[in-house]
C-alpha positions as CSV (number, residue, x, y, z in Angstrom):
1,X,-62.9,2.3,2.1
2,X,-60.9,3.4,-0.8
3,X,-60.5,1.1,-3.8
4,X,-56.9,0.3,-4.7
5,X,-56.3,0.4,-8.4
6,X,-53.7,-1.5,-10.4
7,X,-52.0,1.8,-11.4
8,X,-51.5,2.8,-7.8
9,X,-49.9,-0.6,-7.0
10,X,-47.7,-0.4,-10.2
11,X,-46.5,3.1,-9.2
12,X,-45.5,1.9,-5.7
13,X,-43.7,-1.1,-7.2
14,X,-41.8,1.1,-9.7
15,X,-40.7,3.5,-6.9
16,X,-39.6,0.6,-4.8
17,X,-37.5,-0.9,-7.6
18,X,-36.1,2.5,-8.4
19,X,-35.1,3.0,-4.8
20,X,-33.4,-0.4,-4.6
21,X,-31.4,0.3,-7.8
22,X,-30.3,3.7,-6.5
23,X,-29.2,2.2,-3.2
24,X,-27.3,-0.6,-4.9
25,X,-25.4,1.7,-7.4
26,X,-24.6,4.1,-4.6
27,X,-23.0,1.4,-2.5
28,X,-21.0,0.2,-5.5
29,X,-19.7,3.8,-6.2
30,X,-18.5,4.1,-2.6
31,X,-16.9,0.7,-2.6
32,X,-14.8,1.5,-5.7
33,X,-13.6,4.9,-4.5
34,X,-11.9,3.4,-1.4
35,X,-8.1,3.5,-1.5
36,X,-6.1,0.3,-1.3
37,X,-5.3,-0.5,2.2
38,X,-3.0,-3.1,3.8
39,X,-2.1,-4.0,7.3
40,X,1.5,-3.6,8.3
41,X,3.6,-6.8,8.2
42,X,5.3,-7.8,11.4
43,X,8.2,-10.2,11.9
44,X,8.6,-10.7,8.1
45,X,11.4,-10.4,5.6
46,X,10.8,-9.3,2.0
47,X,13.5,-9.3,-0.7
48,X,13.1,-7.5,-4.0
49,X,15.4,-7.2,-7.0
50,X,15.2,-3.5,-8.1
51,X,16.3,-2.4,-11.6
52,X,16.5,1.3,-10.7
53,X,16.9,2.8,-7.2
54,X,17.0,6.5,-6.1
55,X,18.5,7.0,-2.7
56,X,18.3,10.7,-1.7
57,X,19.2,11.8,-5.2
58,X,21.9,9.1,-5.9
59,X,21.0,6.5,-8.5
60,X,21.8,2.8,-8.6
61,X,20.9,0.0,-11.0
62,X,20.5,-3.7,-10.5
63,X,20.4,-3.9,-6.7
64,X,18.7,-6.2,-4.2
65,X,16.7,-4.7,-1.4
66,X,15.7,-6.6,1.7
67,X,13.2,-5.4,4.3
68,X,12.9,-7.0,7.7
69,X,10.1,-5.8,10.0
70,X,10.7,-6.1,13.7
71,X,8.0,-6.1,16.4
72,X,8.9,-4.4,19.7
73,X,9.6,-6.7,22.6
74,X,8.6,-4.0,25.1
75,X,11.6,-5.0,27.2
76,X,14.4,-3.3,25.3
77,X,12.4,-1.3,22.9
78,X,8.8,-0.3,22.4
79,X,9.0,0.9,18.8
80,X,8.3,-0.9,15.6
81,X,11.4,-1.1,13.3
82,X,12.2,-2.0,9.8
83,X,15.7,-2.9,8.7
84,X,16.5,-2.0,5.2
85,X,19.5,-3.3,3.3
86,X,20.5,-2.6,-0.2
87,X,23.2,-4.6,-2.0
88,X,24.5,-4.2,-5.5
89,X,24.9,-7.1,-7.9
90,X,28.5,-7.7,-6.7
91,X,27.4,-8.1,-3.1
92,X,28.7,-4.7,-1.9
93,X,26.5,-3.0,0.6
94,X,25.1,0.3,-0.6
95,X,22.6,1.2,2.1
96,X,21.9,-0.3,5.5
97,X,19.7,1.3,8.0
98,X,17.2,0.5,10.7
99,X,14.2,2.8,10.6
100,X,12.4,3.3,13.9
101,X,8.7,3.8,14.5
102,X,7.8,2.8,10.9
103,X,5.9,-0.1,9.4
104,X,6.3,-2.4,6.4
105,X,3.4,-2.6,4.0
106,X,3.1,-5.0,1.1
107,X,0.2,-4.5,-1.3
108,X,-1.5,-7.1,-3.6
109,X,0.0,-5.5,-6.7
110,X,3.5,-6.1,-5.3
111,X,4.2,-2.5,-4.1
112,X,6.2,-2.2,-0.9
113,X,6.1,0.8,1.3
114,X,8.0,1.6,4.5
115,X,6.8,4.5,6.6
116,X,4.0,5.8,8.8
117,X,0.3,6.0,8.0
118,X,0.5,9.0,5.6
119,X,4.3,9.4,5.3
120,X,6.2,6.9,3.1
121,X,10.0,6.9,3.4
122,X,10.6,4.0,1.0
123,X,8.5,2.9,-2.0
124,X,9.2,0.1,-4.3
125,X,6.8,-0.5,-7.2
126,X,6.7,-2.1,-10.6
127,X,7.2,0.0,-13.7
128,X,4.3,-0.1,-16.1
129,X,6.6,0.1,-19.2
130,X,9.3,-2.5,-18.4
131,X,7.6,-4.6,-15.6
132,X,10.7,-4.1,-13.4
133,X,10.8,-2.9,-9.9
134,X,11.7,0.8,-9.3
135,X,12.6,2.1,-5.8
136,X,12.8,5.5,-4.1
137,X,14.2,6.2,-0.6
138,X,13.6,9.6,1.0
139,X,14.2,9.4,4.7
140,X,13.5,13.0,5.8
141,X,11.2,14.5,3.2
142,X,9.1,11.4,2.3
143,X,8.0,10.0,-1.0
144,X,5.1,11.8,-2.8
């Protein structure tokens, strides 16, 4: 039989602790590199006051945007839809459209996105400088 020395046990213990530390820090690194995700909202209505809105190159200020997600009933339609309505401060309708086969996403930081998985047609987010909502609508080319 071989005699186990204290240095041999200490070396094994140090390696075990080192391995645990590496595994723990590795999992933290992967957890922080994941992108923010959200599930699409269904049968919900979200209203936001937007200070600055860009609709296909036309600019508007102080508008109210309302988003209403519609779940398919599979009787008349089998596609998800989102109704988007933009009204100025006087109540005049600027933009009103029902986008088909898209989803409504609302993130924890207040950002709203309408689109498919990797193709956003509408994005409303808070400005870092003024803390007001800013929106972009790009139906055909998407928002990048």
